[in-house]
C-alpha positions in Angstrom: 2.7 -20.2 17.6 2.3 -16.5 18.2 0.6 -14.6 15.4 1.6 -11.2 14.1 -0.7 -8.2 14.5 -1.8 -8.8 10.9 -2.9 -12.3 11.5 -6.1 -12.8 13.4 -5.8 -14.9 16.6 -8.2 -17.5 15.2 -6.2 -17.9 12.0 -5.2 -21.5 11.5 -1.5 -22.0 12.4 -0.9 -23.7 9.0 -2.2 -20.6 7.2 0.1 -18.4 9.2 3.0 -20.7 8.7 2.4 -20.9 4.9 2.2 -17.1 4.6 5.3 -16.6 6.6 7.1 -19.3 4.6 6.1 -17.6 1.3 7.3 -14.3 2.6 10.6 -15.8 3.7 11.0 -17.3 0.3 10.2 -14.0 -1.4 12.8 -12.3 0.8 15.4 -15.0 0.2 14.6 -15.0 -3.5 15.1 -11.2 -3.7 18.4 -11.5 -2.0 19.4 -14.4 -4.3 18.6 -12.5 -7.5 20.5 -9.5 -6.2 23.6 -11.7 -5.5 23.3 -13.3 -8.9 23.2 -9.8 -10.6 26.2 -8.8 -8.5 28.2 -11.9 -9.4 27.4 -11.3 -13.1 28.3 -7.6 -12.8 25.0 -6.8 -14.3 25.5 -3.1 -14.6 27.7 -2.5 -17.6 24.9 -0.9 -19.7 22.2 1.4 -18.6 19.4 -1.0 -19.5 21.0 -3.6 -17.2 20.2 -1.4 -14.2 16.5 -2.1 -14.8 17.0 -5.5 -13.1 18.5 -3.7 -10.1 15.5 -1.4 -9.9 13.2 -4.4 -10.1 15.1 -6.1 -7.2 14.8 -2.9 -5.2 11.1 -2.8 -5.9 10.7 -6.4 -4.8 12.7 -5.6 -1.6 10.3 -2.7 -0.8 7.3 -4.9 -1.5 8.5 -7.7 0.7 9.4 -5.3 3.4 6.0 -3.7 3.4 4.3 -7.1 3.6 6.5 -8.2 6.5 7.0 -5.1 8.5 3.8 -3.0 8.0 0.9 -5.2 6.9 -2.0 -2.8 6.6 -4.6 -2.8 3.9 -2.8 0.0 2.1 0.7 -1.5 2.3 -0.5 -4.9 1.2 -2.3 -3.3 -1.8 0.9 -1.4 -2.6 3.0 -4.6 -2.2 0.6 -6.3 -4.6 0.9 -3.5 -7.1 4.7 -3.6 -6.9 4.7 -7.3 -7.4 2.6 -6.9 -10.6 5.1 -4.2 -11.8 7.9 -6.6 -11.4 6.0 -9.4 -13.2 5.6 -7.0 -16.2 9.2 -5.9 -16.0 10.3 -9.5 -16.0 8.3 -10.3 -19.1 9.9 -7.3 -20.9 13.3 -8.5 -19.6 12.8 -11.9 -21.3 12.0 -10.1 -24.6 15.0 -7.8 -24.2 17.3 -10.8 -23.6 16.0 -12.6 -26.7 16.3 -9.4 -28.7 20.0 -8.9 -27.6 20.7 -12.5 -28.7 19.0 -12.0 -32.0 21.0 -8.8 -32.6 24.3 -10.5 -31.7 23.7 -13.6 -33.8 25.3 -12.4 -37.0 28.6 -12.1 -35.0 28.5 -15.7 -34.0 31.1 -17.6 -36.1 28.7 -20.6 -36.4 26.0 -18.4 -38.0 27.7 -15.5 -39.7 27.4 -17.1 -43.2 24.0 -18.7 -42.7 22.2 -16.0 -40.7 21.1 -13.9 -43.8 19.4 -16.9 -45.3 17.9 -18.3 -42.0 14.1 -17.9 -41.8 12.8 -15.4 -39.2 11.1 -18.1 -37.0 14.3 -20.1 -36.8 16.3 -16.9 -36.0 14.0 -16.1 -33.1 14.0 -19.7 -31.9 17.8 -19.7 -31.9 17.8 -16.4 -30.0 15.2 -17.5 -27.5 17.0 -20.8 -26.8 20.3 -19.1 -26.1 21.9 -20.9 -29.1 23.2 -17.5 -30.3 23.9 -14.4 -28.3 25.3 -13.6 -24.9 22.1 -13.2 -22.8 20.3 -16.0 -20.9 16.8 -15.6 -22.2 14.9 -16.9 -19.2 17.1 -15.3 -16.5 14.5 -12.5 -15.9 12.0 -15.1 -15.0 13.8 -15.4 -11.6 12.3 -12.0 -10.8 8.9 -13.2 -12.0 9.1 -16.2 -9.7 9.9 -14.1 -6.7 7.1 -11.7 -7.5 4.7 -14.6 -7.8 5.7 -16.0 -4.5 5.1 -12.6 -2.9 1.7 -12.3 -4.6 0.8 -15.8 -3.3 1.7 -14.8 0.2 -0.6 -11.8 -0.1 -3.7 -13.8 -1.3 -6.5 -13.2 1.2 -4.1 -11.4 3.6 -5.9 -10.7 6.8 -4.8 -7.0 6.8 -7.0 -6.5 3.7 -10.1 -7.3 5.9 -8.8 -5.9 9.2 -8.5 -2.3 7.9 -11.3 -2.4 5.4 -13.8 0.4 5.7 -17.2 -0.7 7.0 -19.8 -0.5 4.4 
C-alpha cells in the first residue's frame, strides 16, 4: 500500500488504513449531514443556517486533513473540529429550547403545561415529546467532528514539520 506524503514510509499499513478510513468516514458523514439538512429544508430561519456553516467548516477541515496535511493545516483542522463540537452542543440546547417554547401550543399539553414542573417540562422538550425539533439531531455534526479528530490523533504531519528544538 502506498503512503501519502504525510505518512512516513515506515508507518504500519494498519495505521495508515485506519487514518484513511476515519477521514473517509468524516468526509462521508459531512456529505450525509449536508444531504439531511437539504432534505429537511433546514434554512427557513436564520438560526438554521448555523448548521450549514458547521457543515461547511467540517468540509474545510476534512479537506485540509486530506489534501494538505502539514503541521499547520492539521492544527487548523483540529481547531475547526472543536468549533463544530461546541456548535453541536449549542445546537442540542437550541433544539430543546425550541421544543420547550412550542410546548404550550401542543394540544396534548396546552391545559397542563402551566402546572407542569420545570424538570418535567425540560424532560418533555429534551425527549421530543413536545415541539418540532429533533433534540439530538445536532449530535450528527458532533459525531463527524469526533471522527475527524480521531483521524488526526498523532498525525505524522505534526511531527514531520515540527520545528527542531
